[in-house]
VMD Tcl script that draws the C-alpha trace (Angstrom):
set ca {
  {-0.57 14.79 22.80}
  {-2.74 11.62 23.51}
  {-3.80 10.92 20.02}
  {-1.43 10.87 17.16}
  {-3.12 10.23 14.36}
  {-0.60 11.08 11.79}
  {1.86 8.38 13.17}
  {-1.16 5.50 13.18}
  {-1.23 5.01 16.40}
  {-3.64 3.53 19.17}
  {-3.95 5.98 21.59}
  {-4.51 2.53 23.92}
  {-1.22 1.17 26.00}
  {-1.49 -2.76 26.18}
  {-2.82 -5.10 28.56}
  {-1.08 -6.73 31.27}
  {-2.01 -9.92 29.64}
  {-0.79 -8.82 26.04}
  {2.15 -7.37 27.81}
  {3.20 -10.68 29.48}
  {2.34 -12.58 25.95}
  {4.80 -10.31 24.28}
  {7.22 -11.69 27.58}
  {7.45 -14.94 27.30}
  {6.99 -15.13 23.55}
  {10.87 -12.75 23.82}
  {11.76 -15.31 26.08}
  {11.50 -18.42 23.68}
  {12.97 -16.66 21.37}
  {15.94 -15.61 22.54}
  {16.45 -18.74 23.46}
  {17.16 -19.02 19.81}
  {19.55 -15.95 19.05}
  {22.41 -17.94 17.95}
  {20.50 -18.81 14.81}
  {19.06 -16.25 11.85}
  {15.45 -16.52 11.83}
  {12.98 -17.53 9.05}
  {13.46 -14.92 6.66}
  {9.89 -15.95 4.95}
  {8.15 -15.75 7.73}
  {4.77 -17.45 6.92}
  {3.58 -18.06 10.65}
  {3.69 -13.46 10.65}
  {2.36 -13.97 6.76}
  {-0.74 -16.69 7.73}
  {-1.72 -14.49 10.59}
  {-2.24 -11.43 8.09}
  {-4.14 -13.88 5.59}
  {-6.53 -14.59 8.57}
  {-6.50 -11.05 9.62}
  {-7.02 -9.72 6.10}
  {-10.06 -12.04 5.00}
  {-11.63 -10.70 8.65}
  {-10.73 -7.08 7.62}
  {-11.72 -7.15 4.11}
  {-13.85 -10.01 3.63}
  {-11.12 -11.06 0.66}
  {-8.73 -13.95 1.65}
  {-5.49 -14.57 0.12}
  {-3.00 -17.19 0.02}
  {0.15 -16.76 2.71}
  {2.47 -17.29 -1.19}
  {0.72 -13.66 -2.13}
  {1.63 -11.43 1.31}
  {4.78 -10.55 2.13}
  {5.49 -8.77 5.16}
  {8.23 -5.55 6.15}
  {9.15 -2.90 8.84}
  {6.03 -0.72 8.53}
  {4.61 0.39 5.20}
  {7.87 2.87 4.63}
  {9.73 -0.44 3.78}
  {6.42 -1.80 1.58}
  {6.63 1.09 -0.35}
  {10.46 0.91 -0.93}
  {10.07 -2.58 -1.94}
  {7.58 -2.12 -4.18}
  {9.30 1.00 -6.14}
  {12.90 -0.92 -6.08}
  {10.95 -3.55 -8.40}
  {8.57 -1.89 -10.47}
  {10.69 1.87 -10.46}
  {13.99 2.97 -11.11}
  {16.14 4.94 -13.91}
  {13.97 5.17 -17.13}
  {10.62 4.27 -15.35}
  {7.48 6.82 -13.81}
  {5.92 6.72 -10.51}
  {2.84 8.61 -9.82}
  {0.12 9.74 -7.78}
  {-1.97 12.45 -6.73}
  {-1.38 15.74 -4.92}
  {-1.90 16.49 -2.13}
  {-0.70 12.81 -0.61}
  {2.10 10.95 1.57}
  {4.55 13.31 1.51}
  {7.11 10.53 1.50}
  {6.19 9.28 -2.02}
  {8.46 11.49 -3.69}
  {11.44 10.56 -1.87}
  {10.62 6.45 -2.41}
  {10.95 7.88 -5.64}
  {14.35 9.84 -5.64}
  {15.75 6.91 -3.44}
  {14.97 3.89 -6.45}
  {15.90 7.43 -9.52}
  {12.77 6.90 -9.96}
  {10.70 9.97 -12.38}
  {8.07 11.28 -9.93}
  {4.80 12.27 -11.43}
  {1.69 14.53 -8.99}
  {-1.36 14.48 -11.16}
  {-3.93 16.93 -9.44}
  {-7.53 15.97 -6.39}
  {-10.30 18.07 -6.43}
  {-11.65 20.88 -4.98}
  {-12.42 18.27 -2.18}
  {-9.60 16.38 -2.38}
  {-11.49 13.90 -4.05}
  {-10.51 11.91 -7.08}
  {-12.31 12.03 -10.37}
  {-12.36 8.77 -11.63}
  {-12.46 10.22 -15.77}
  {-9.46 12.23 -14.54}
  {-7.70 10.02 -13.17}
  {-7.05 7.67 -15.81}
  {-6.39 10.31 -17.98}
  {-3.83 10.94 -16.03}
  {-2.43 7.90 -16.56}
  {-2.85 7.46 -19.71}
  {-1.14 10.45 -20.38}
  {1.83 9.63 -17.93}
  {3.03 6.20 -18.64}
  {3.49 5.19 -15.43}
  {5.22 1.70 -14.33}
  {3.37 2.24 -10.62}
  {0.62 4.33 -9.64}
  {0.43 5.05 -5.76}
  {-3.38 5.91 -4.40}
  {-3.84 6.21 -0.78}
  {-7.31 6.23 1.19}
  {-7.68 7.38 3.57}
  {-5.36 9.41 1.69}
  {-2.95 11.72 3.83}
  {-2.89 14.17 4.96}
  {-6.63 15.09 3.83}
  {-8.52 12.03 5.27}
  {-9.99 11.23 2.04}
  {-11.26 8.13 1.14}
  {-11.24 6.35 -2.03}
  {-14.37 5.18 -3.80}
  {-14.05 1.65 -5.58}
  {-15.25 2.83 -8.94}
  {-11.83 5.13 -8.92}
  {-9.51 2.56 -8.35}
  {-11.43 0.38 -11.08}
  {-11.07 3.26 -13.16}
  {-7.74 3.52 -12.84}
  {-6.78 -0.33 -13.04}
  {-8.09 -0.53 -16.56}
  {-5.96 2.82 -17.76}
  {-3.39 1.03 -15.94}
  {-3.94 -1.66 -18.64}
  {-2.90 0.42 -21.11}
  {0.24 1.53 -19.91}
  {3.43 -0.19 -21.54}
  {6.15 0.08 -19.61}
  {9.19 -1.81 -21.74}
  {10.52 -5.49 -19.75}
  {12.95 -7.85 -21.19}
  {10.85 -9.69 -22.83}
  {8.86 -7.15 -23.91}
  {5.86 -4.76 -22.14}
  {3.69 -5.05 -19.30}
  {0.53 -2.66 -17.52}
  {1.63 -0.58 -14.25}
  {1.23 -1.35 -11.20}
  {-1.25 0.40 -9.12}
  {-0.91 0.27 -5.17}
  {-4.01 1.11 -2.81}
  {-2.21 2.15 -0.33}
  {-4.04 1.70 3.09}
  {-2.20 2.32 5.87}
  {-4.67 4.22 6.86}
  {-7.27 1.67 6.90}
  {-8.11 1.61 10.38}
  {-9.27 5.46 10.73}
  {-11.69 4.98 7.52}
  {-15.12 6.26 8.78}
  {-18.05 3.76 9.14}
  {-19.78 2.30 6.41}
  {-16.98 2.94 4.08}
  {-15.41 0.00 1.53}
  {-11.86 -1.22 1.81}
  {-11.30 -0.13 -1.91}
  {-8.81 -2.59 -2.52}
  {-10.98 -5.58 -1.39}
  {-13.90 -4.18 -3.83}
  {-11.78 -3.85 -6.69}
  {-9.34 -6.65 -6.49}
  {-10.87 -8.51 -9.76}
  {-9.64 -5.09 -11.54}
  {-6.46 -4.63 -10.47}
  {-3.00 -5.26 -12.01}
  {-0.40 -7.11 -11.10}
  {3.15 -8.95 -12.47}
}
mol new
graphics top color blue
foreach p $ca { graphics top sphere $p radius 0.5 }
foreach p [lrange $ca 0 end-1] q [lrange $ca 1 end] { graphics top cylinder $p $q radius 0.2 }
display resetview
């Protein structure tokens, strides 16, 4: 197939110049294969910060960014950190089929809210689901896989407000829910569609 959007592939192969640059960098790196690489990836994280600033208009510090082997590992890290036995992960079906697998792998209870008939999320209904289920993690995909539906910033804001009302037990008391805006397919959003994460930065919860 010439186009494989479901795996987020670029249908165009890298140019000869890019291939040559990669080959040169690999040759340079090979001379140090007897040592472990820098596990903090500061150069990569700095480049990612520059990319995100250009793409979304939001400047993050290198300390606010971490890299992993694809979005699958990122999501597994999130649930390893904030999920687990006695905790709940929530999303809205239909959505990315791997979310419940990450929950299972981390012994996290999995709950699905429902989307509207056009696959959008009603802000009030989504917020009500968060308050009712009291999840420790809320997963929101935009554009959503498999429907291609983009989130409206006001929907993310409503979910984040509801997340502040969640009381997740911790060793030091309680904490709000973590809201994850999964933009693994962000490059495929329609022209003129804002990134919901950059539009809702001041309302997202974190711990």
